[in-house]
C-alpha positions in Angstrom: -49.2 -17.9 -1.6 -49.3 -21.8 -1.5 -50.9 -22.9 1.5 -48.0 -25.7 1.2 -45.5 -22.8 1.9 -46.5 -22.6 5.6 -48.2 -25.2 8.2 -50.0 -22.3 9.6 -51.5 -20.7 7.0 -55.0 -20.5 6.4 -57.1 -21.4 3.3 -56.0 -18.6 0.9 -58.4 -16.1 0.1 -58.9 -15.3 -3.5 -58.3 -11.4 -2.4 -55.4 -12.1 -0.1 -52.2 -9.4 -0.6 -50.5 -11.3 2.0 -47.7 -12.3 -0.6 -48.3 -8.7 -2.1 -48.1 -5.6 0.0 -46.5 -2.1 0.1 -45.1 -1.1 3.7 -45.8 2.9 3.9 -43.4 3.8 6.7 -44.7 7.0 8.4 -41.8 7.0 11.4 -40.9 10.6 9.7 -44.6 11.6 10.3 -46.7 9.7 12.9 -43.2 9.3 14.7 -42.7 12.5 14.9 -45.6 12.3 17.0 -44.5 10.2 19.7 -43.9 12.0 23.2 -40.3 11.9 23.2 -39.5 12.4 19.6 -37.8 15.0 17.9 -35.7 14.8 14.8 -33.6 17.0 13.5 -32.6 17.4 10.1 -29.5 15.0 10.6 -31.4 12.6 11.9 -34.5 12.7 9.4 -31.8 12.0 6.8 -30.3 9.0 8.4 -33.8 7.8 9.2 -34.9 8.1 5.7 -31.8 6.4 4.1 -31.8 3.5 6.5 -35.4 2.7 5.8 -34.8 3.1 2.0 -31.7 0.6 2.5 -34.3 -2.3 4.4 -36.9 -1.5 1.3 -39.9 -0.1 2.1 -41.6 1.5 -0.8 -43.0 4.3 0.9 -42.0 6.8 3.3 -44.9 9.3 4.7 -43.6 12.9 5.9 -44.8 15.2 8.0 -46.7 18.0 6.2 -44.8 21.0 5.1 -47.7 23.0 6.3 -46.9 22.2 10.1 -43.4 24.2 10.2 -40.8 25.8 8.1 -38.3 23.4 9.1 -40.5 20.7 8.2 -40.8 21.9 4.9 -37.1 22.2 4.3 -36.6 18.9 5.7 -38.8 17.4 3.4 -37.2 18.8 0.4 -33.9 17.5 1.7 -34.7 14.0 2.0 -36.9 14.0 -1.5 -33.5 15.2 -2.9 -31.6 12.1 -1.6 -32.3 10.2 -4.7 -34.2 7.1 -2.6 -35.4 4.4 -4.3 -38.8 4.5 -2.1 -41.6 6.9 -3.3 -42.0 10.0 -0.8 -45.2 11.2 0.2 -46.3 14.1 2.7 -49.3 13.8 4.6 -51.9 16.9 4.6 -55.3 17.6 5.7 -57.9 17.5 3.3 -57.8 21.6 2.9 -56.9 23.5 -0.4 -54.4 25.5 1.6 -52.3 22.4 2.6 -52.8 21.3 -0.9 -51.6 24.4 -2.8 -48.3 24.1 -0.4 -48.1 20.1 -1.0 -48.1 20.4 -4.8 -45.3 22.8 -4.8 -42.9 20.4 -2.7 -40.7 17.8 -4.4 -42.6 14.8 -3.1 -44.2 12.0 -5.4 -47.4 12.2 -3.8 -49.6 13.7 -0.9 -52.0 11.0 1.7 -54.9 13.3 2.4 -57.0 13.1 5.6 -60.5 14.3 6.8 -62.2 13.0 10.1 -65.7 10.9 9.3 -66.9 10.0 12.6 -69.1 11.6 14.3 -66.8 12.8 17.0 -64.5 14.3 14.7 -67.1 15.9 12.5 -68.6 17.3 15.5 -65.6 18.2 17.4 -62.9 18.4 15.3 -63.3 20.3 11.7 -67.4 20.5 12.3 -68.1 19.7 8.4 -70.8 17.2 7.8 -70.3 14.6 5.3 -72.2 16.5 2.1 -69.1 19.1 2.6 -66.8 16.5 3.1 -67.9 15.0 -0.4 -67.2 18.5 -1.9 -64.2 19.4 -0.4 -62.7 15.8 -1.3 -63.7 16.2 -5.0 -62.1 19.8 -4.9 -58.4 18.9 -3.4 -58.1 15.6 -5.0 -59.0 17.4 -8.5 -56.3 19.8 -8.0 -53.8 17.3 -6.7 -54.1 15.2 -9.7 -54.0 18.0 -11.8 -50.5 19.0 -10.6 -49.4 15.3 -11.1 -48.9 14.0 -8.1 -50.0 11.0 -6.5 -53.1 11.0 -4.2 -54.0 8.7 -1.4 -57.7 10.0 0.7 -58.4 8.7 3.8 -61.0 9.0 6.1 -59.7 9.2 9.9 -61.2 7.4 12.8 -62.9 4.9 10.1 -64.0 2.6 12.2 -66.6 4.6 14.6 -67.5 5.9 11.0 -71.1 5.2 9.7 -70.7 2.6 7.2 -72.8 3.6 4.7 -71.4 7.4 4.7 -67.9 5.9 4.5 -68.5 3.6 1.6 -70.5 6.6 -0.2 -66.8 8.5 0.4 -64.7 6.1 -0.9 -66.8 5.3 -3.7 -67.2 9.4 -4.5 -63.2 9.8 -4.2 -62.3 6.2 -6.7 -64.2 7.7 -9.2 -62.2 10.9 -9.2 -58.7 8.8 -9.6 -57.4 8.7 -6.5 -54.2 6.1 -6.4 -55.7 4.8 -2.9 -58.3 5.1 -0.2 -56.8 5.0 3.4 -58.6 3.2 6.3 -57.2 4.5 9.8 -58.3 2.8 13.2 -57.3 6.2 15.0 -58.0 5.5 18.5 -57.1 2.0 18.2 -60.2 0.2 19.0 -60.8 -2.4 15.8 -60.4 -6.2 15.8 -59.2 -8.2 13.4 -62.8 -9.5 12.6 -64.0 -5.8 12.3 -61.0 -4.9 9.9 -61.2 -7.9 7.9 -65.2 -7.3 7.1 -64.7 -3.7 6.4 -62.0 -4.3 4.2 -63.3 -7.2 2.5 -66.4 -4.8 1.8 -64.2 -2.0 0.8 -62.4 -4.2 -1.7 -66.0 -5.0 -3.4 -66.5 -1.3 -3.9 -63.1 0.5 -4.9 -61.1 -0.2 -7.7 -57.8 1.5 -6.4 -55.6 0.5 -3.8 -56.5 0.3 0.0 -54.1 1.5 2.6 -54.4 1.0 6.1 -53.4 2.7 9.4 -53.4 0.9 12.9 -53.0 2.2 16.1 -52.4 -0.2 19.1 -54.3 1.1 21.6 -55.7 -2.2 22.6 -52.8 -4.2 21.0 -54.2 -5.6 17.9 -52.4 -3.3 15.3 -50.1 -5.9 14.0 -53.0 -8.5 13.9 -55.1 -5.9 12.5 -52.6 -5.2 9.6 -52.3 -8.9 8.4 -56.4 -9.5 8.2 -56.8 -6.5 6.4 -54.0 -7.9 3.8 -56.2 -11.1 3.8 -59.1 -9.1 3.2 -57.6 -7.5 0.0 -55.4 -4.5 1.1 -52.2 -3.4 -0.6 -50.6 -0.8 1.7 -49.7 -1.0 5.4 -48.5 2.0 7.6 -45.4 1.0 10.1 -43.4 3.2 12.1 -39.7 2.0 13.6 -40.6 0.5 16.9 -44.1 1.2 16.5 -43.4 4.7 17.8 -46.3 7.3 17.0 -49.4 9.2 18.7 -50.0 7.6 22.1 -49.5 3.9 22.2 -48.2 4.3 17.9 -49.1 2.2 15.5 -48.1 -1.3 13.6 -44.2 -1.6 14.1 -42.3 -2.3 11.3 -40.4 -5.1 12.9 -43.4 -7.0 14.6 -45.2 -6.6 11.0 -41.8 -8.2 9.5 -41.9 -11.1 11.8 -46.0 -11.5 11.2 -45.3 -11.7 7.6 -42.2 -13.9 7.4 -44.2 -16.4 8.8 -47.0 -15.9 6.4 -44.8 -16.0 3.4 -40.4 -15.9 4.0 -39.6 -16.0 0.7 -41.8 -13.2 -0.4 -40.4 -11.2 3.0 -36.9 -12.3 2.7 -36.4 -11.3 -1.1 -38.1 -8.2 -0.6 -36.8 -6.6 2.3 -33.0 -6.6 4.0 -34.1 -7.8 7.4 -30.6 -7.8 8.6 -30.8 -3.9 8.9 -33.6 -3.9 11.2 -31.7 -4.2 14.5 -29.5 -1.2 13.6 -32.5 0.9 12.4 -34.1 0.2 15.7 -31.2 1.0 17.8 -31.1 4.1 15.9 -34.5 5.2 16.6 -34.5 4.0 20.2 -31.3 6.6 20.6 -32.7 9.5 18.8 -36.0 9.3 21.3 -34.5 8.3 24.3 -36.1 4.5 25.3 -34.7 1.2 25.5 -36.0 -1.5 23.2 -37.8 -3.5 25.2 -36.9 -7.0 26.5 -39.6 -8.5 24.6 -39.4 -6.4 21.4 -40.2 -8.8 18.2 -37.1 -10.4 16.8 -34.5 -7.6 18.3 -35.5 -7.8 21.9 -32.7 -9.4 24.1 -35.3 -12.4 24.9 -36.6 -13.0 21.6 -34.2 -16.0 20.8 -33.3 -16.8 24.2 -34.1 -20.2 25.5 -34.2 -21.3 29.4 -36.4 -24.3 30.4 -34.7 -27.2 29.9 -36.9 -29.5 27.9 -37.2 -26.3 25.3 -33.1 -26.1 25.3 -32.6 -29.8 24.6 -35.0 -29.6 21.7 -33.6 -26.4 20.4 -30.5 -27.7 20.6 -31.6 -30.9 18.4 -33.8 -29.0 16.0 -34.1 -24.8 16.3 -37.7 -25.4 14.8 -39.0 -26.9 17.4 -39.4 -23.6 19.1 -38.6 -20.9 16.9 -40.9 -19.7 14.0 -38.5 -17.2 12.8 -35.3 -18.3 12.3 -32.6 -15.8 14.1 -30.2 -16.0 11.2 -32.6 -14.6 8.7 -32.9 -11.3 10.9 -28.9 -11.2 11.6 -29.7 -12.5 15.1 -28.3 -15.1 17.3 -30.4 -17.6 19.4 -29.0 -18.3 23.1 -29.4 -20.9 25.4 -29.6 -19.8 29.2 -27.7 -22.5 31.4 -27.0 -20.7 34.7 -30.2 -21.3 36.4 -32.2 -24.0 38.5 -34.8 -24.9 35.2 -31.5 -25.8 33.3 -31.1 -29.2 32.0 -28.0 -31.7 31.3 -28.3 -31.4 27.4 -27.9 -27.5 27.2 -25.0 -28.1 29.6 -23.3 -30.5 27.7 -24.0 -27.9 24.3 -22.0 -25.6 26.5 -19.3 -28.1 27.0 -18.9 -28.8 23.8 -18.5 -25.0 22.7 -15.7 -24.6 25.4 -14.2 -28.2 23.9 -14.0 -29.9 27.6 -14.1 -33.4 27.4 -16.8 -34.8 29.5 -19.1 -37.9 29.7 -22.7 -37.7 29.9 -22.9 -38.9 33.7 -19.9 -36.1 33.9 -22.2 -33.7 32.4 -25.3 -34.8 34.5 -23.5 -34.2 38.2 -21.7 -30.7 37.1 -25.4 -29.9 36.1 -26.6 -30.7 39.4 -23.8 -28.6 41.2 -25.1 -25.5 38.8 -28.7 -26.0 39.7 -27.8 -26.2 43.4 -26.0 -22.8 43.3 -28.4 -21.2 41.2 -31.1 -22.0 43.6 -29.4 -19.3 45.5 -29.0 -16.8 42.4 -29.0 -17.5 38.8 -25.1 -17.7 37.2 -24.1 -15.7 34.4 -22.6 -17.3 31.4 -18.9 -16.2 32.2 -19.6 -17.8 36.1 -20.8 -21.3 34.4 -17.8 -21.3 32.0 -15.6 -20.7 35.1 -17.2 -23.6 36.9 -17.1 -26.2 34.2 -13.6 -25.5 33.7 -12.8 -25.9 37.9 -14.9 -29.2 37.5 -13.1 -30.1 34.4 -9.5 -29.1 36.1 -10.7 -31.7 39.4 -11.6 -34.2 37.4 -8.4 -34.5 35.6 -6.4 -33.9 38.9 -8.5 -37.5 40.1 -8.7 -39.4 36.9 -12.3 -38.8 36.8 -12.9 -41.6 39.5 -15.0 -39.3 41.4 -17.4 -37.2 39.6 -19.6 -36.4 42.7 -16.6 -35.2 45.0 -15.0 -33.0 41.4 -18.5 -31.4 41.3 -18.4 -30.6 45.0 -15.3 -29.7 45.1 -15.8 -27.5 42.1 -18.8 -25.9 43.4 -16.3 -25.1 46.8 -13.8 -23.5 44.8 -16.5 -21.5 42.7 -18.1 -20.0 45.8 -14.5 -19.1 47.1 -13.4 -17.5 43.9 -16.9 -15.7 43.3 -19.1 -15.5 46.4 -23.0 -16.8 45.5 -24.4 -15.2 48.4 
């Protein structure tokens, strides 16, 4: 990516994949671990199709070992004929691997805990046992012609020497990707950059990253991982997943859009994002947050008068994301005490009301006066503007202050403010 393409881009790192990455969406695996999630077969098929239409390169599914229904659902998703590759998530265990290779998925995502916490309190294996088990499982999966990713779990609390030795070991075995997982969401961007940059010098295969969002760094960590040379990023729709979830697909799309707009808009159908998020929100019975990236109802809402004036003159003054590129629209809020006359003027033009600047300033005064009692909705503002215009016409525009006051009184009579 040329730094000239974005005034916000840092000097391009020679290893950077900010303009060359793949998304592995794991809503159908990690997302199933969200507290409210229970996807039935029909819902899983809808999610898979929607993500494929959006353009993600991979879908990761729940392990076929988890339950018989999970295995059957995986097969049905594989039969959809999607463009993206289908992966199944399994433990680094021969029992899981033997079941996984018998399914129709394109590849298996193998994982095992490597931190001292997980080695002691989860699977109980030391690093030598992990090396041996990884070799057995990877060799077996590759012999069956499946793509394989090998990931450590709790990577950022694992010993660095142990971690790099393990990654070098599995890279020599021929894995397609190694995975780095911030399982507890403890990593920060600088840590991520340093680990991925170091790892990039150790392995030749691709690098996949999975970031939990417990401390709010998931999107920033994903971006820094790409800067350092990672190639694949795990996402979930709305960021759902275990605890606080992981890197949200929409938020990641927003971050990468700013980094390389042409690359992202040509690769992914961003207009589909709102429908995908609404679908998931319905399935897991949550509301989309007001400040959600791109699709939250406040994402493209402008309120302060000084902001509204600039936005109306040139939207890029206060928008780094172009709402039209995501199938969204901006909204300039005007029914409040912070409103400015330029925003009111724009609304008058939309309503085809022929008012002078002085008249608009006067009716803006009245809007502010009423909004000091309570904010006005857009329909209420429109009613006030139309009454004001009618009163001006009755008085031949001779006394705009009187017309504004009369409009306010008539409006309050129709819709009591207090």
